[in-house]
N, C-alpha and C positions, 0 to 999 in steps of 0.2 A: 625516567622510568623506562624500563625495557620489557617488552612482552614478546613471547612467542605467538605467532599467528598461525593457526592450523586450519585446515579445511577438510571437511568430510567429502570424499570423492572416491568413486569406484569401490565402495564398500570398505574403505580405510579412512583413518584420521591421519592426515599427512601434514608435516611441518612445511608451510609455504614460505615463511619469512619471519622477520623480526621487526617490530614497531618500536620506535623510540620517541618518547614524548618529553617535552620540557616540564619541569615541576610546576611551573605556572605559565599561563599563556597557551595559545593554540598551536604553536609550531610543532610539527611532527616530521619524522623521517622513517623510511621503510627500506629494507633490503631483502630481496628474495633469497631464500635458502638455496645453497648450491645443489642439494639433493633434489629440490623441486625443479630447478632449471634443467637438470639432467634427465628428468622424466620424459618419455616420448609423448605422454598425454598432458604435458604442462599447459597452462594457460594463465593469462593475466587475471588477477583477482578483480581488477577494475581497469579495463583496456584504455580508458582515457587518462585517468590521473595516476595509474600505476602500470605503465606498459611493461611488458615482460623483457627485462634485460638485467644484467648483473650491475652491482654497484648501488650506492646509496641514492635514494630519491627523497626529495624534500618538499614540504608544503607548509604554507602559513596556517592552514586549517586542516582538520582531519580529512583524510582521503575519502572521497564519496562512497566507495564501495564498503568501507568500514563504517562510515556514518550511517549507511542504510541499516546496519544491525541495531542501531540505537533507538531510543524513544524519541517521540516528538513532544508536543505540548503537554498532553495528559501525563505521560510517564515522567517527564521532568518535574512537573508540578508535584506529583506524588513523592518523588525522591526528595525534593527540596522540603516538602512538608514534613517528611520523616526526619530530616535533619533538625528542623525547628522543634519537633516534638521529642528530640533526643532518642528516637528509635534507631537512627543511624548516627554514627559518631562523627563523621567528617563530611563536610559539604563538598560536592564535586566542584573542582576548579577547571576541569578540562572536558571537552566533548567526549574523550575516550573514557572518562570516569563514568559518564552516563551509560555508555555502551556496556561497560563491565558491571553495571548495577543490575543488568537484566539476568534472568535465570538462564544458565547455559543450555538447559534442555529445550527451552522454548524460544530462544533467541531466533529472530528471523534469519533465514538463509542458512549457509553451511559453514560460516566462519566461527572459530572457537579460539579462546585466548587463555594463556597461562603464563606464569611468571618465569618458569624455567623447566628444564627436563625433569620428568617424574612428578612435577607438581600437579595438583588438581586443576581442572579447567575453571576459570574464574567466573563467579556469579555472586549475586548478593546473598543468596541463600541456597539451601538444598531442599526447599519445600516441595511438597507433592502437588502436582497440578490438580486443581479441584475438579471433580466430576460435575456434569450438568445439574445434578440434584442439588448442588450448592449455589445455584444461580441467585436464589433469594438472598442468601447471606452476602454474596458478592455485591448485589444491587444495593443492599442496605449500607454497606461500607462505602460504595461510590457516592451515594447520596450524602452521607456524612462528610465526605471530602468536599463536595460541592458547597455544602452549607457551613463548612469550616467549624463543625462541632465533632470532628472525628476523634476517636480515642487512639491511644498508642496501639491498642489491640487491633483496631480497624486497619491501621497502617501495616502492622506486622502481618495481618491476614492477606492484604492485597500485595504486599511486597514479597511475602514468603510463600504463599500458595498460588497467587495469581502471578501476573507479570506486567509491569508498567510498559506496555507496548506503545508503538508509535500512534500518531493521530491526535486530533484535538479533543475527541470525545472519550468518556469513560469506557474502559474495556479491560478485559482480563483474559489470560490464557485459561482454557478449560479442556477437559478431556471428554470426548464423546463416548457414547455407550459402546461403540466398537473399538474403543481404545485409542482412536486417532485424535490428534491435536486439533483444536479449533480456537477461534477468538470469539468471545462473547462481547457484544457491543450494547451498552446500557443507555437508557434515557437519562436526561438531566431534569431536576425538579422544575427548572424554569422553561422547559420546552413548551412551545405553544401548539405543537402538532406532534403526531406520533411518528417520530423519525424512523424507528425500526420498521413500521408498516410501510413508510415511503420507500425505504431502501429495498425491502422485500419485493414490493411492487416493481420498482425499477429493474431489479435483477431479473424478474420474470419477463418483463417487457423486452429486456435485452436478449434473453434466450429466444423469445418469440421472433425477434428481429434477426436471428441467426448468429448472435454473438456468443462466444465461449465465455462463460462466467464461472465464478466460484460456486461451489456447492453451499447452499445456505438453507436455514430454516428459521422461522419466527416462533419464538417460545413466549407464551404469556405467563408472566410472573405477577400474580395479583392482578392489578389493572394495567400493568406496564408491559410493553413489548420489548423483548430482548432478541436481537438478531445474532444467530450463531453461525459463524462462517468457518467452513473447513479450511485448514491450512493447505494451501496449494504448493508450499515449498517443502512438503514432505511426501514421500511416495514409498509405501511399504516399509515405513519406519525409517527410511533413509532421508537425509537432508539433501536439498537441492540448492545449489548456489543461486543467489538472487541479487539483482541490481535494479535500482529505480531508473526511470528515464532520465532523471536529473543527473545521476552518476554516469550513465552511458553517454550523455551529452557533455559532461564535464561542467555543468552549470550548478549554481547555488539553488537550493530548494525554493528560494523566494523568487527566482527568475521565472518569468512567464513562459519562456521558450515558445514552442509552437508545434502543432501536429506535423507540419512539413519538416521541421528539424528532426522530430522523432523518426519520420520516414527515412530521412537521410542516414540516421544512426542504424536503422534496420538494414539498409543497403550495405553499410560498412561492416557491421558486426553480426548480422542476423543469421538465423537458421530457418529454412523455409521462407525465404525472403518474399516470394510472390504472394504466398498465402497470408503472411503477416501484414504486408502492405495493404491488401484488400481488407483484412480484418481491422486494421487501424483506421482506415477511412470509414468503415462501417461504424466503428465505435465513435468516431468524431461526429458524424451526422446524428447518431443517436444522442450523444451528449447535448448537441444543439437543440434537437427536437424535444427531448425529454427534460430540458432545463437542468441538466446535471452540472452544477457549478462547483463540484468538488473534484474536478479532473486535473488538478495541478500535477507537476512532474513527478512527485513521489507517489502519486496514485496511478501511475502507469508503470508496470513492473515487467521485468524480463527474467527468465529462468535459463540456466545453462542446459542446452540440449545435447551438445557435444563439445569437446574441448575448444574453447575460444569462440563458440558460436552461441548466440543468445536468441531465444524465442520469446514472443509475447507471453506473459503469464495470463491466466484467465482474468477477465475484467473483475474489478472489485471496487468498493467504495463508490457506488453509484447512488447519488442522493439528489432527487428532484427537488427543485426549489420554487415555491410559489412566487408569482410576479412581485408581490409586495416586498419580498426579501432580495430579489435578484439584483436590484440597484446597488446593494452593498457588497456584492460578490463579483469576482472576476473568473471567467473561464479561460482555459488555455486557448490562445489565439489559433485560428485555422492556419495562418501563414505569417511568417515574419515580414512578408512583403505587403501585407494589407492591414490597414488600421481597423477595419470592421470585419467581424466574423458573421457569416450568414450562409445560407444554402447556395446562393449564387456564387459566392467565393469558394465554397467547398467544391462545387462542380468545376469551377475555373482551374483549381489546382489539382484536380483528380489525376492528371497525368503524372504528377510527382509520386503518386501511390501506385502507378502502373495500370491505372484504369482508363480505358477508352470511353468516350461519352456514352455509348449504349449500355456498357456494363455499369457505369456510375449511376445512370438513371435507373437501371434495374435494382441495384442495391438500395438506392434512395427510396424507391417505391416500396421495397420490403420493409424498410425501417419506418416509413410513414404509416404503413398499414398496421404495424405492431404498436406504435405509439397511439394511434387513433383508437386502438382497442383497449385502452387503459382501464376504462370503467368495467368492462366485462372481465378483464384479467383480475381486477381488484375483487370483484364479486366472487370469482372462482377461488380466490385466496381467502374468502370469507372475511374481508375487511368491512367494517361498518360504513354505512352511508356517510356519516359525518366525517369519518377519517378520509374517505375518498374525496369528499367535497373540498377538504382543505388543500388538496393537491390539484384541483381542477385547472387552475391557471398555469401549472407547471407543464401540463400536457396539451392544453388548448391555448395556443399562443401564436403570435404573428409568424414565427418561423415555420410552423405547420402550414399556415396559409400560403407562405412564400413557396414552400416545397410543392404544395398542390398546384399552384399556378405554373411553376416551372415544368412540372411533369406533364401538364396539358399541352405544352408547346410542341 
């Protein structure tokens, strides 16, 4: 299979290259288009796995920058269920098939795909992105998927009007009242706590700690919390190129990586390097102190700020995890050189983020103060006492105590 790969850039949709995929198996090849290589503002779609040079480039698996456009666990599950229910005719055999199953209009980032010149850009459907007023219908359909009693109509609704986006939890593309794109994140019937409320609280605490975060709102649908996240890869209706930290580092999504490795990637490919290094260290200590165990490499994103230079996206997917669940989850390590992650280690490696000890201690103090204010922040968000109590051990933990001791020295 051969595909044209286009990118929205500088107000135009431009042919960047061609992707070739075996009919079965994961092997792929890519060649940059001559007209793209001749542009003065050209850049690599993925600087690690697809460096900017002529000639064919090969990989045993789909290139990371293209994989970032595709769905994760939830979207793949939805697509495969649709095949089983005969809503879709053919089972995807390759990673690129899952990428192409997403709606072109709402696909993450700025890459677009078509089979040849003059052909329409490929997507599963040409459905209309549903407005926020349809959240209840979307929630009912996602619950049916979870309970495995969905109808063909449920699948057509989610695949045709929503979008099977990345991540492990149910979600859909939606359109906000101002017309902007957003992602609605839904609860699951077997949730033991209000996940949406926890994420809303974590995002507010992160803002209080001086972290740039996605714009978000919590919407109550019946008795359920739905988190609506504004798309940060769109600006004034224009698409912005996106890469995950996994792709920037050239690592598999399953690789733990480390924050220090992300810092090295910022030095190599970043825009606003000094500011982003400090921001990354701030996010790292926040994730430690707020028990954010969803900070894997695909949950650290980068946006193209100028040709070839990538800046940290707003922080997203911040999910505080109570103590009883933390043993089953892994956080991104602080450093590839340390087996344990803690506040002392974070301070020890602060120089790799460009922070001198006084500055690191100042940032740490700001984050500690924000996390310690979790209950007041929750009350300001009008979260119920029972909901807040379920998260107490996420914010009142040994690392907070460790930070307090170190700040007193």
